[in-house]
C-alpha positions in Angstrom: 14.1 -11.5 -27.6 10.8 -11.5 -25.8 8.0 -13.6 -27.2 4.7 -12.0 -26.1 1.6 -14.2 -26.0 -1.0 -11.5 -26.4 -4.4 -10.3 -27.2 -5.4 -6.5 -27.0 -7.1 -6.5 -23.6 -6.2 -4.2 -20.7 -3.8 -6.8 -19.3 -2.3 -7.4 -22.7 -1.8 -3.6 -23.3 0.2 -3.4 -20.1 3.0 -5.5 -21.6 3.1 -3.9 -25.0 3.3 -0.5 -23.3 6.3 -1.6 -21.3 8.0 -3.2 -24.3 7.5 -0.1 -26.4 8.7 2.2 -23.6 11.8 0.1 -23.0 12.4 -0.3 -26.7 12.9 -4.1 -26.2 13.1 -6.4 -29.1 9.9 -8.5 -29.0 7.6 -10.7 -31.2 3.9 -10.9 -30.7 2.2 -14.4 -30.7 -1.5 -13.7 -31.0 -3.7 -15.6 -28.5 -7.3 -15.1 -29.7 -9.2 -15.5 -26.5 -12.5 -15.4 -28.3 -11.5 -18.4 -30.3 -10.2 -20.3 -27.3 -6.5 -20.1 -28.0 -5.8 -19.7 -24.3 -6.9 -23.3 -23.7 -4.5 -24.9 -26.2 -2.0 -27.3 -24.5 1.1 -25.4 -25.8 -0.1 -22.2 -24.3 -1.0 -23.9 -21.0 2.6 -24.9 -20.6 3.6 -21.3 -20.2 0.3 -20.0 -18.7 -1.2 -22.6 -16.4 -4.1 -20.2 -15.5 -5.1 -20.2 -19.2 -5.0 -16.4 -19.3 -2.9 -14.1 -21.4 -0.5 -12.3 -21.4 2.5 -14.5 -21.0 6.0 -14.1 -22.2 9.0 -16.2 -23.0 12.4 -14.5 -22.5 14.7 -16.3 -24.9 17.8 -14.6 -23.4 17.4 -14.4 -19.6 20.0 -12.6 -17.5 21.3 -15.8 -15.9 22.4 -17.1 -19.4 20.4 -20.2 -19.0 17.5 -21.7 -21.1 14.5 -19.6 -22.1 12.2 -18.7 -19.2 8.4 -18.2 -19.3 6.4 -15.8 -17.1 2.6 -15.6 -16.7 0.4 -13.0 -14.9 0.7 -9.4 -16.1 1.9 -8.0 -12.8 4.6 -10.6 -12.5 5.6 -9.9 -16.1 5.9 -6.2 -15.5 8.1 -6.8 -12.4 10.3 -9.3 -14.3 10.8 -6.9 -17.3 11.5 -3.9 -15.0 14.1 -5.9 -13.1 15.6 -7.3 -16.4 16.0 -3.8 -17.9 16.5 -1.7 -14.9 13.7 0.6 -16.1 10.5 1.9 -14.7 11.1 0.5 -11.2 13.2 2.7 -9.0 16.1 1.3 -7.0 15.4 3.6 -4.1 13.8 1.4 -1.4 10.9 3.8 -0.5 10.0 4.7 -4.0 10.3 1.1 -5.2 8.0 0.1 -2.4 5.4 2.6 -3.5 5.5 1.4 -7.1 5.0 -2.2 -6.0 2.1 -1.2 -3.7 0.3 0.5 -6.6 1.0 -2.4 -9.0 -0.6 -4.8 -6.5 -3.4 -2.3 -6.0 -4.2 -2.6 -9.7 -3.9 -6.3 -10.1 -5.9 -7.0 -6.9 -8.4 -4.1 -7.1 -8.8 -1.9 -10.1 -8.5 -4.7 -12.7 -10.8 -7.3 -11.1 -13.5 -4.7 -10.2 -13.4 -2.9 -13.6 -13.5 -6.4 -15.2 -16.6 -7.4 -13.4 -18.1 -4.0 -14.2 -17.5 -4.7 -17.9 -18.9 -8.2 -17.6 -22.2 -7.3 -15.9 -22.9 -4.1 -17.8 -21.6 -5.2 -21.3 -21.6 -8.9 -21.7 -23.9 -10.7 -19.2 -27.0 -12.2 -20.9 -29.1 -11.0 -18.0 -28.8 -7.4 -16.7 -28.7 -7.7 -12.9 -29.2 -4.2 -11.4 -27.6 -5.2 -8.0 -24.5 -6.6 -9.7 -24.1 -3.6 -12.1 -24.5 -1.1 -9.2 -22.1 -3.1 -7.0 -19.2 -3.0 -9.5 -19.9 0.5 -11.0 -19.8 1.9 -7.4 -16.6 0.0 -6.5 -15.0 1.1 -9.7 -16.0 4.7 -8.8 -14.4 4.3 -5.4 -11.2 3.0 -6.9 -11.1 6.0 -9.3 -11.4 8.2 -6.3 -8.5 6.5 -4.6 -6.3 7.0 -7.7 -7.5 10.6 -8.1 -6.4 11.4 -4.5 -3.0 9.8 -5.1 -2.5 11.8 -8.2 -3.3 15.1 -6.5 0.2 15.0 -5.1 2.2 13.4 -7.9 2.5 13.7 -11.7 2.5 9.9 -12.0 1.2 7.4 -9.5 4.4 6.8 -7.6 6.1 10.1 -8.5 8.1 9.1 -11.6 6.6 7.2 -14.5 6.7 3.5 -13.7 5.1 0.1 -14.2 2.4 1.2 -11.8 1.2 3.7 -14.4 1.5 1.1 -17.2 -0.6 -1.3 -15.2 -3.4 1.1 -14.4 -3.8 3.1 -17.5 -5.3 0.4 -19.7 -8.1 -0.2 -17.2 -9.1 3.5 -17.3 -9.3 3.6 -21.2 -12.8 2.1 -21.1 -14.0 4.6 -18.4 -17.2 5.3 -20.4 -18.2 1.7 -20.6 -17.5 1.5 -16.8 -20.1 4.4 -16.3 -17.3 6.7 -15.0 -16.9 10.4 -15.9 -13.3 11.5 -15.8 -14.5 15.1 -15.2 -15.3 13.9 -11.7 -11.7 13.0 -11.2 -9.6 16.0 -12.4 -6.2 14.6 -11.2 -6.9 11.3 -12.8 -8.1 12.9 -16.0 -4.8 15.0 -16.3 -2.7 11.8 -15.7 -4.8 9.9 -18.2 -4.4 12.4 -21.0 -0.6 12.6 -20.3 -0.1 8.9 -20.7 -2.6 8.6 -23.6 -0.3 10.9 -25.6 3.0 9.1 -25.0 4.5 7.9 -28.2 5.1 4.4 -26.8 1.5 4.1 -25.6 0.1 5.2 -29.0 2.3 2.6 -30.7 1.3 -0.1 -28.3 -2.4 0.4 -29.0 -1.8 0.6 -32.7 -0.2 -2.9 -32.5 -3.3 -4.1 -30.7 -5.5 -2.9 -33.4 -3.4 -4.7 -36.0 -3.5 -8.0 -34.1 -7.3 -8.0 -33.5 -8.3 -6.6 -36.9 -11.5 -8.2 -38.0 -12.2 -9.9 -34.7 -15.7 -9.6 -33.3 -17.4 -10.7 -30.1 -20.1 -13.3 -30.9 -22.4 -15.4 -28.7 -20.0 -18.3 -29.2 -17.0 -16.3 -28.2 -18.8 -15.2 -25.1 -19.4 -18.9 -24.2 -15.6 -19.5 -24.6 -14.7 -16.4 -22.5 -17.2 -16.7 -19.7 -18.5 -20.3 -19.6 -15.4 -22.3 -18.7 -15.1 -24.7 -15.7 -12.3 -26.9 -14.6 -14.0 -29.9 -16.4 -14.5 -28.0 -19.7 -10.9 -26.8 -19.7 -9.7 -30.4 -19.1 -11.8 -31.6 -22.0 -10.3 -28.9 -24.3 -6.8 -29.8 -23.2 -7.4 -33.5 -23.9 -8.9 -33.0 -27.4 
């Protein structure tokens, strides 16, 4: 059984997509990041970076005690190795999948995330910051579009690289990106969007966050934390 500590963000969706694709038995434990659940002591025990997603595998392959994993990229690698799915065994193809997984966690995710923040959530609209991240997101879309000119999926076969990147393209309009400018990316996006497991993963996300809204207070929780404020929450 996989216990998934989750909220329906792009990084959260990565994991539900994998779990649905692999048909693994899992249970969602909601972590309402707008309410500050990510700072609770019990959650910090399995996710010291106070970020979701995180998982607990209650039946690890070594037969030992339950094991916890945090960071979405690490979780995808762990689950792929556990199941033997969506991560090729062939040395060269495996290398390519891991490259593009790291490309997403180190590039596409952070840049699109800053794009979202400065264009959608920042209390002050700073033109330089918005242009900086919109342009960098655009560059990264171009990188992915060129890769997909030669492959049906990012690394050839459908893999954790696709699962990692797709959720960050879903909000392309909010990122001020036009998929018509990236025909290979658009074709790939529509293909993944219509996969049954992806549809089911997003439906589960809607169920978990039903009724949740972003407020000024939740923005403070999401974007206003420091080491000292987190320590205070942990000690409360």
